[in-house]
N, C-alpha and C positions, 0 to 999 in steps of 0.2 A: 696539325693545322698548317696550312700553307702560309709560310712567313711573308709571302708577297700578296696575301689575300686581304685587301682592304675591307671587304665585306665581313670577313671572319673577325677581324679586330673590332670592327664597328659593332657588330651584333653581340660580341662578347662583352664589349664595353657597356652596351645597353643593359645586358643581363646582369652584370656586376653592379650597375647602378641601382637596378630594381632590388638587388639583395643588400643594398646599402654598403657595399664594399667600394667606397668612393675613390680611395687612392688607386686601387687596382683598375677601376673603371676609367679614371683619367689617364692612366698609363696606356691602356689599350687604345683609347680614342686618340691620344696623342700619337701613338705609333701608326694608327690608320691615317691620321692627317699627314704625318711625315711621308708615308708611302705614296700618298696622292701627289706630293711634290716631287718625289724621286721618280715616279712613273709618269709624271706629267698627265695626271688624270683630272678631269673636270667632273666633280661629283655634286656640284651645286652647293647650296648653303646648309644642307641637312646635317652633314658631319660637323661643320664648324659650330652650328647652333647647338647641337647635342653636346659637344665638348664644353661649350660655354655654360650650358645649363648644369652639367654635372659638376664643373668647377665651382659654380655658384652654390649648388646644393652642398658640396663639401664645405665650402666656406661658412654657410649658414649653420651647418652642424657644429662646426668649431665655435661659432658665435653663441649658439644655444648653451654649449658647455661653459663658455666664459661667463655668460649672464648668470647661470645657476651658481657658479663658484663665487661670484661677487655677492650675490644675495645671501649665500650661506656664510660668507665671511662677515657680512654686516651683522647677521644674527649672532654669530659666534662672539664678535667683539662686544656687542651689547650685553650678551650673557656674561662675559668676563667682568665687565664693569659692574653689573648688578651683583654678581657673586662676590666681588671684592668688597663692595660697600655693605653687603649683608654681613660679611665677616667682621668688618669694622664696627657695624652697628651692634652686633652681638657682644663684642668685646667692650664697647662703650656702655652697653646696658648692664653688663656684669659689674663693671667698675663703679657704676653709679646707682647700684641697687638700693643702697641705704637712702640715698638722696631722693630717689623716686618714691620710696615708701612714705616720705614726709610730704610729698606733693598731693594735691587734691586728686581724686579719682578722675581719669579721663585726660589728664594733662601729660605732657611729655617733656623730657629734659631738653634744655637748650642744645646740648651736644647732639642728642638724637635728631632733633629737628634740623640742625645744621648739616649732619651727615646725609639726611634724606634729600635736603635741597642740593647738596653737592653731588649726590648720585644722579639726580634728575638733570643737573647741568651737564655732567659728564656724558650721560646718555644722549642728550641733545647735541653735544659736540660731535659724537660719533655719527649720529643721524644726519647732522648738517654736512659733515664731511662727505658722506655718501650721496647726499642730495646734490652736492657740487659736481659729482661725476655722473649724475643721472643721464646727462647727454651722451656719455660714453656707453651707457647701458642700452641705448637704442641699438637695434640691429644695424651693423655697419656693412656697407656695400660699396664697391667701386662701380660707378656707372659704366655701361658697355662702351659709351663713346670715348671714354678715357683709356680704353684698352686697344692694343695692337690687333689687327685682324688676322695676323699670322701666328703670333705667339700667345695671344689672349692675355698678355701681361700688361701692366700699367705702362703707358707711353713714357719713354725716357728721352729719346731724341727724335721727336716726330717729324716726319716729312710727308708732304701731300703730293699725290699723283695728279696728272691732268684730268683723271676721272673724278677727282674730288675725294678720294679715299685716303685716310691718314694711317700710316704704319710707323713702326719703329725703324729707323734708318738701317740699323744693322741687319735685322731680319729681312727687310725688303731687298737690300743689296745681295744678301746671301741667296735669296730666291732668284734674283735676276742672273746671278752667276751660275747657280747649280741647276736650276729648273728651266728657265727660259726668259726671254725678254717680253714679258707681258704682265699686266696687272693681275695679281692673284685672285682678286674678287671679280673684276669685270672682264678679265681675259683680253683686254684691249692692249695692243702692242705698246711696250714701254721700255725705255732705256734709262740708264742711271742719270744722264744729263738732264732728264726731264723732271727730276725730283726737286721739290722746293721745300726748304725748312718751314715747318708750320709753327711760327713763333707765337701766334695767338693761342694755339692749343698747348704749347709748352708752358705759357703763363698760367693757363687754366689748370694744368696738371700740378704745377708748382704751388699754386694757391690751394688746391685740394689737399696736397700733401702737408702743407703748413698748418692747415686746419684739422687734419686727421692724422695724428702721429701714429696711429695703429697701422697705417698703410704698409709699414715696413714688414709686417707679418702676413700681408695679403698674398 
């Protein structure tokens, strides 16, 4: 494969995505995107959109695995609680066999009744704990408008161009130095002195991170 062939990396990335080889697909598409910058090629939005979709697909796959693991953990912990109290109940029943023989038919010992209530309380504690994190169980996703249009990563030091497009400062400055003095999306002429810190976007990103601790793994 021609290492300078943007189309080759692009189509290979698409094929790998269809095969669910998402890490490899992202790698190929990122290589294609990097080549467009190095070769100063204008390929429109198709490549960028495809890369964004594949990265999102990869993230959602990780999320599905996480959700499944959390549900399995909840079931496992509830099972442990029930098994523990079943053992205690069996031991209690054996120790109080004689006392139970003296009770009317259909009644249960105070100890057995207490153990059953304790078991139900402990199970409810486990379920309540997982209900508290139900919000985390919802599929997590970083909105596109919070991501840099060059790196597709979460904005860290956002700057806005005269065209109204927001980028990470580092990635945009690198583009201006290595590729050319123009806006990567609109292709309008652009120089570094025209960049303005996007303070409002920075606040939005910081608020999003504060309310979504999982972002570190995005």
